[in-house]
DSSP file (Angstrom, degrees, kcal/mol; ACC not computed):
  #  RESIDUE AA STRUCTURE BP1 BP2  ACC     N-H-->O    O-->H-N    N-H-->O    O-->H-N    TCO  KAPPA ALPHA  PHI   PSI    X-CA   Y-CA   Z-CA
    1    1 A M              0   0    0      0, 0.0     2,-0.3     0, 0.0     0, 0.0   0.000 360.0 360.0 360.0 135.9   14.7   15.4   -7.3
    2    2 A L        -     0   0    0      2,-0.0     2,-0.5     1,-0.0    16,-0.0  -0.621 360.0-165.1 -82.0 134.3   15.9   14.8  -10.9
    3    3 A S        +     0   0    0     -2,-0.3    -1,-0.0     2,-0.0     0, 0.0  -0.944  18.6 160.0-124.6 109.8   13.8   16.4  -13.7
    4    4 A L        -     0   0    0     -2,-0.5     2,-0.8     5,-0.0     5,-0.0  -0.966  45.8-111.5-128.3 144.7   14.4   15.1  -17.2
    5    5 A P    >   -     0   0    0      0, 0.0     3,-1.4     0, 0.0     4,-0.5  -0.652  26.6-164.8 -73.9 111.2   12.3   15.4  -20.3
    6    6 A L  T 3  S+     0   0    0     -2,-0.8     3,-0.1     1,-0.3     5,-0.1   0.605  79.8  75.7 -75.7 -10.1   11.1   11.8  -20.9
    7    7 A N  T 3  S+     0   0    0      1,-0.2    -1,-0.3     3,-0.1     3,-0.1   0.614 101.3  42.9 -74.5  -8.0   10.0   12.6  -24.4
    8    8 A R  S <  S+     0   0    0     -3,-1.4     2,-0.3     1,-0.2    -1,-0.2   0.575 120.9  30.6-107.5 -15.2   13.7   12.5  -25.4
    9    9 A E  S    S-     0   0    0     -4,-0.5    -1,-0.2    -3,-0.1     2,-0.1  -0.995  85.3 -98.3-148.6 148.1   14.9    9.5  -23.5
   10   10 A S     >  -     0   0    0     -2,-0.3     4,-1.9     1,-0.1     3,-0.2  -0.395  24.7-133.6 -65.8 138.3   13.6    6.2  -22.3
   11   11 A L  H  > S+     0   0    0      1,-0.2     4,-2.4     2,-0.2     5,-0.2   0.872 108.8  56.1 -56.6 -37.8   12.4    6.0  -18.7
   12   12 A F  H  > S+     0   0    0      1,-0.2     4,-2.2     2,-0.2    -1,-0.2   0.867 104.2  51.1 -67.4 -37.0   14.4    2.8  -18.4
   13   13 A K  H  > S+     0   0    0      2,-0.2     4,-2.8     1,-0.2     5,-0.3   0.903 110.6  50.0 -65.0 -40.1   17.6    4.4  -19.5
   14   14 A V  H  X>S+     0   0    0     -4,-1.9     4,-2.7     2,-0.2     5,-0.7   0.924 110.1  50.1 -64.1 -44.3   17.1    7.1  -16.9
   15   15 A L  H  X5S+     0   0    0     -4,-2.4     6,-1.8     1,-0.2     4,-1.1   0.910 114.8  44.2 -60.0 -42.8   16.5    4.5  -14.2
   16   16 A E  H  X5S+     0   0    0     -4,-2.2     4,-0.7     4,-0.2    -2,-0.2   0.932 122.3  35.7 -69.4 -45.6   19.6    2.6  -15.1
   17   17 A R  H  <5S+     0   0    0     -4,-2.8    -2,-0.2    -5,-0.2    -3,-0.2   0.943 127.7  31.4 -75.5 -49.1   21.9    5.7  -15.5
   18   18 A E  H  <5S+     0   0    0     -4,-2.7    -3,-0.2    -5,-0.3    -2,-0.1   0.765 133.6  26.6 -85.2 -26.8   20.6    8.0  -12.7
   19   19 A Y  H  <<S-     0   0    0     -4,-1.1    -3,-0.2    -5,-0.7    -1,-0.2   0.347  95.3-125.4-120.7   4.9   19.5    5.4  -10.1
   20   20 A Q     <  +     0   0    0     -4,-0.7     2,-0.7    -6,-0.2    -4,-0.2   0.837  54.6 154.3  52.7  38.1   21.7    2.4  -10.9
   21   21 A V        -     0   0    0     -6,-1.8     2,-0.7    -9,-0.1    -1,-0.2  -0.875  33.3-152.3 -96.5 117.1   18.6    0.2  -11.3
   22   22 A E        -     0   0    0     -2,-0.7    39,-2.4    -3,-0.1     2,-0.3  -0.814  14.4-135.1 -92.2 118.4   19.3   -2.8  -13.6
   23   23 A L  E     +A   60   0A   0     -2,-0.7    37,-0.3    37,-0.3     3,-0.1  -0.565  29.5 172.0 -76.8 131.3   16.2   -3.9  -15.3
   24   24 A G  E     -     0   0A   0     35,-2.8     2,-0.3     1,-0.4    36,-0.2   0.871  48.9 -32.7-105.6 -57.3   15.9   -7.7  -15.2
   25   25 A Y  E     -A   59   0A   0     34,-1.1    34,-3.2    35,-0.1    -1,-0.4  -0.960  45.3-132.6-160.8 170.3   12.5   -9.0  -16.4
   26   26 A A  E     -A   58   0A   0     -2,-0.3     2,-0.5    32,-0.2    32,-0.2  -0.993   7.0-146.9-136.3 143.8    8.8   -8.2  -16.6
   27   27 A D  E     -A   57   0A   0     30,-2.5    30,-2.6    -2,-0.4     2,-0.4  -0.944  22.8-168.2-105.3 130.3    5.7  -10.3  -16.0
   28   28 A E  E     -A   56   0A   0     -2,-0.5     2,-0.4    28,-0.2    28,-0.2  -0.944  11.8-165.8-123.0 143.8    2.8   -9.4  -18.2
   29   29 A E  E     -A   55   0A   0     26,-2.7    26,-2.7    -2,-0.4     2,-0.5  -0.996   8.7-170.2-127.3 125.7   -0.8  -10.4  -18.0
   30   30 A I  E     +A   54   0A   0     -2,-0.4     2,-0.3    24,-0.2    24,-0.2  -0.963  18.5 145.0-121.0 130.3   -3.1  -10.0  -20.9
   31   31 A D  E     -A   53   0A   0     22,-2.2    22,-3.1    -2,-0.5     2,-0.3  -0.905  44.0 -98.1-149.2 179.1   -6.9  -10.3  -20.8
   32   32 A A  E     +A   52   0A   0     -2,-0.3     2,-0.3    20,-0.2    20,-0.2  -0.796  40.2 165.2-104.5 147.4  -10.1   -9.0  -22.3
   33   33 A T  E     -A   51   0A   0     18,-2.3    18,-3.1    -2,-0.3     2,-0.4  -0.938  35.0-107.0-149.5 169.8  -12.3   -6.4  -20.6
   34   34 A A  E     -A   50   0A   0     -2,-0.3     2,-0.3    16,-0.2    15,-0.1  -0.843  40.6-104.6-103.9 142.8  -15.1   -4.0  -21.5
   35   35 A A        -     0   0    0     14,-2.4    13,-2.9    -2,-0.4    14,-0.2  -0.461  32.0-148.0 -67.6 125.2  -14.6   -0.3  -21.7
   36   36 A D     >  -     0   0    0     -2,-0.3     4,-2.7    11,-0.2     5,-0.2  -0.303  37.3 -88.8 -80.6 178.6  -15.9    1.6  -18.7
   37   37 A T  H  > S+     0   0    0      1,-0.2     4,-1.8     2,-0.2     5,-0.1   0.912 125.5  42.4 -58.3 -48.1  -17.3    5.1  -19.2
   38   38 A R  H  > S+     0   0    0      2,-0.2     4,-2.2     1,-0.2    -1,-0.2   0.923 116.6  46.4 -67.8 -45.6  -14.0    7.0  -18.7
   39   39 A T  H  > S+     0   0    0      1,-0.2     4,-2.3     2,-0.2    -1,-0.2   0.895 110.8  53.7 -65.1 -39.7  -11.8    4.5  -20.7
   40   40 A A  H  X>S+     0   0    0     -4,-2.7     5,-2.3     1,-0.2     4,-0.7   0.908 109.5  48.7 -59.8 -42.0  -14.4    4.5  -23.5
   41   41 A E  H ><5S+     0   0    0     -4,-1.8     3,-0.6    -5,-0.2    -2,-0.2   0.927 112.2  47.8 -63.8 -45.3  -14.2    8.3  -23.7
   42   42 A L  H 3<5S+     0   0    0     -4,-2.2    -2,-0.2     1,-0.2    -1,-0.2   0.845 118.7  39.7 -65.8 -34.3  -10.4    8.3  -23.7
   43   43 A L  H 3<5S-     0   0    0     -4,-2.3    -1,-0.2    -5,-0.2    -2,-0.2   0.406 108.4-121.2 -97.5   2.0  -10.2    5.7  -26.5
   44   44 A S  T <<5S+     0   0    0     -4,-0.7     2,-0.3    -3,-0.6    -3,-0.2   0.923  71.2 120.6  58.1  48.4  -13.2    7.1  -28.5
   45   45 A V      < -     0   0    0     -5,-2.3    -1,-0.2    -6,-0.1     2,-0.2  -0.836  68.9 -87.4-129.2 170.3  -15.2    3.9  -28.3
   46   46 A S    >   -     0   0    0     -2,-0.3     3,-2.1     1,-0.1   -11,-0.3  -0.492  51.2 -94.2 -76.7 148.7  -18.6    3.0  -26.9
   47   47 A R  T 3  S+     0   0    0      1,-0.3   -11,-0.2    -2,-0.2    -1,-0.1  -0.412 115.7  27.1 -58.5 135.4  -19.0    2.1  -23.3
   48   48 A G  T 3  S+     0   0    0    -13,-2.9    -1,-0.3     1,-0.3   -12,-0.1   0.318  85.5 145.0  91.2  -7.9  -18.9   -1.7  -23.1
   49   49 A E    <   -     0   0    0     -3,-2.1   -14,-2.4   -14,-0.2    -1,-0.3  -0.346  59.0-100.9 -61.6 142.2  -16.7   -2.1  -26.2
   50   50 A P  E     +A   34   0A   0      0, 0.0    25,-1.1     0, 0.0     2,-0.3  -0.456  47.5 179.0 -70.1 137.5  -14.2   -5.0  -25.9
   51   51 A L  E     -AB  33  74A   0    -18,-3.1   -18,-2.3    23,-0.2     2,-0.5  -0.932  30.6-120.5-132.1 155.3  -10.7   -4.0  -25.1
   52   52 A M  E     -AB  32  73A   0     21,-2.7    21,-2.7    -2,-0.3     2,-0.5  -0.852  27.9-158.4 -90.9 133.7   -7.4   -5.7  -24.5
   53   53 A R  E     -AB  31  72A   0    -22,-3.1   -22,-2.2    -2,-0.5     2,-0.5  -0.966   7.2-170.3-115.2 127.4   -6.0   -5.0  -21.0
   54   54 A I  E     -AB  30  71A   0     17,-2.7    17,-2.6    -2,-0.5     2,-0.5  -0.971   3.1-171.0-121.4 122.1   -2.3   -5.5  -20.4
   55   55 A R  E     -AB  29  70A   0    -26,-2.7   -26,-2.7    -2,-0.5     2,-0.4  -0.936   9.1-174.5-109.6 132.2   -0.8   -5.4  -16.9
   56   56 A Q  E     -AB  28  69A   0     13,-2.8    13,-3.0    -2,-0.5     2,-0.5  -0.992  13.9-168.9-133.2 130.3    3.0   -5.3  -16.7
   57   57 A L  E     -AB  27  68A   0    -30,-2.6   -30,-2.5    -2,-0.4     2,-0.4  -0.981  14.9-156.6-117.8 120.0    5.2   -5.5  -13.6
   58   58 A I  E     -AB  26  67A   0      9,-2.8     8,-3.8    -2,-0.5     9,-1.3  -0.829  10.0-164.5-104.0 132.7    8.8   -4.8  -14.2
   59   59 A Y  E     -AB  25  65A   0    -34,-3.2   -35,-2.8    -2,-0.4   -34,-1.1  -0.792  17.4-120.3-116.3 154.5   11.5   -6.1  -11.9
   60   60 A S  E >   -A   23   0A   0      4,-2.5     3,-1.9    -2,-0.3   -37,-0.3  -0.324  41.4 -98.3 -78.6 172.1   15.2   -5.3  -11.3
   61   61 A T  T 3  S+     0   0    0    -39,-2.4   -38,-0.1     1,-0.3    -1,-0.1   0.683 126.9  59.5 -65.8 -15.9   17.8   -8.0  -11.7
   62   62 A K  T 3  S-     0   0    0    -40,-0.3    -1,-0.3     2,-0.1   -39,-0.1   0.375 122.2-107.0 -92.0   3.4   17.6   -8.3   -7.9
   63   63 A G  S <  S+     0   0    0     -3,-1.9     2,-0.4     1,-0.3    -2,-0.1   0.599  72.4 141.2  84.8  11.6   13.9   -9.2   -8.1
   64   64 A K        -     0   0    0      1,-0.0    -4,-2.5     2,-0.0    -1,-0.3  -0.742  58.1-114.5 -89.9 132.7   12.6   -5.9   -6.7
   65   65 A A  E     +B   59   0A   0     -2,-0.4    -6,-0.3    -6,-0.2     3,-0.1  -0.480  38.0 174.5 -65.3 129.0    9.4   -4.6   -8.4
   66   66 A I  E     -     0   0A   0     -8,-3.8     2,-0.3     1,-0.4    -7,-0.2   0.826  56.1  -1.5-104.9 -48.2   10.3   -1.3  -10.2
   67   67 A T  E     -B   58   0A   0     -9,-1.3    -9,-2.8     2,-0.0     2,-0.4  -0.995  51.5-145.2-150.3 152.1    7.2   -0.2  -12.0
   68   68 A Y  E     -B   57   0A   0     -2,-0.3     2,-0.4   -11,-0.2   -11,-0.2  -0.974  17.1-168.2-119.4 131.4    3.7   -1.2  -12.8
   69   69 A V  E     -B   56   0A   0    -13,-3.0   -13,-2.8    -2,-0.4     2,-0.5  -0.976   5.7-172.6-123.5 132.1    2.1   -0.5  -16.2
   70   70 A L  E     +B   55   0A   0     -2,-0.4     2,-0.4   -15,-0.2   -15,-0.2  -0.987  13.1 177.4-123.9 121.6   -1.6   -0.8  -17.0
   71   71 A G  E     -B   54   0A   0    -17,-2.6   -17,-2.7    -2,-0.5     2,-0.4  -0.960  18.5-158.0-128.4 144.3   -2.7   -0.3  -20.6
   72   72 A F  E     -B   53   0A   0     -2,-0.4     2,-0.4   -19,-0.2   -19,-0.2  -0.975  15.6-169.2-118.6 133.7   -6.0   -0.6  -22.4
   73   73 A Y  E     -B   52   0A   0    -21,-2.7   -21,-2.7    -2,-0.4     2,-0.2  -0.974  26.7-114.0-129.8 134.2   -6.0   -1.2  -26.2
   74   74 A R  E >>  -B   51   0A   0     -2,-0.4     3,-1.2   -23,-0.2     4,-1.0  -0.456  19.9-144.3 -64.8 131.1   -8.8   -1.0  -28.7
   75   75 A S  T 34 S+     0   0    0    -25,-1.1    -1,-0.2     1,-0.2   -24,-0.1   0.702  98.0  58.9 -73.1 -17.7   -9.4   -4.5  -30.0
   76   76 A D  T 34 S+     0   0    0    -26,-0.2    -1,-0.2     1,-0.2    -2,-0.1   0.552 114.3  36.0 -85.5  -6.3  -10.2   -3.1  -33.5
   77   77 A R  T <4 S+     0   0    0     -3,-1.2     2,-0.3     1,-0.1    -2,-0.2   0.460 114.7  51.2-122.3  -5.4   -6.7   -1.5  -33.8
   78   78 A H     <  -     0   0    0     -4,-1.0     2,-0.3    -5,-0.1    -1,-0.1  -0.943  54.9-172.0-133.6 152.9   -4.4   -4.0  -32.0
   79   79 A K        -     0   0    0     -2,-0.3     2,-0.5    -3,-0.1    -3,-0.0  -0.986  22.0-128.0-141.7 154.3   -3.8   -7.7  -32.2
   80   80 A L        -     0   0    0     -2,-0.3     2,-0.5     2,-0.0    -2,-0.0  -0.895  22.7-167.8-103.6 126.8   -1.7  -10.1  -30.2
   81   81 A V        -     0   0    0     -2,-0.5     2,-0.5     2,-0.0    -2,-0.0  -0.964   1.8-169.9-117.7 128.9    0.7  -12.2  -32.1
   82   82 A I        -     0   0    0     -2,-0.5     2,-0.5     2,-0.0    -2,-0.0  -0.975   6.6-161.0-121.5 127.6    2.4  -15.2  -30.4
   83   83 A R        -     0   0    0     -2,-0.5     2,-0.4     2,-0.0    -2,-0.0  -0.935  12.9-165.4-105.9 126.0    5.3  -17.1  -31.9
   84   84 A R        -     0   0    0     -2,-0.5     2,-0.4     2,-0.0    -2,-0.0  -0.905   4.1-160.1-114.8 139.1    5.8  -20.5  -30.4
   85   85 A F              0   0    0     -2,-0.4    -2,-0.0     1,-0.1     0, 0.0  -0.882 360.0 360.0-114.9 149.6    8.8  -22.7  -30.8
   86   86 A R              0   0    0     -2,-0.4    -1,-0.1     0, 0.0    -2,-0.0   0.427 360.0 360.0 -85.8 360.0    9.0  -26.4  -30.3
């Protein structure tokens, strides 16, 4: 098993170099949720406080799911910006 300090290098670079996994694309889903007890404690907010929840599934260029990421973001410290082109 390979052991590398990820604080010095991107996980994605390690996957590409050490495991020959070519990252292709990601699907992301963003919605609103309320902080449960544990998440509220971790984010220093009140239980029930509104949060942004982002789920991300990252795929290889061959369409194989590589990693799943679930993140919770305080709505008072983050914003979502969308740029649309015609």
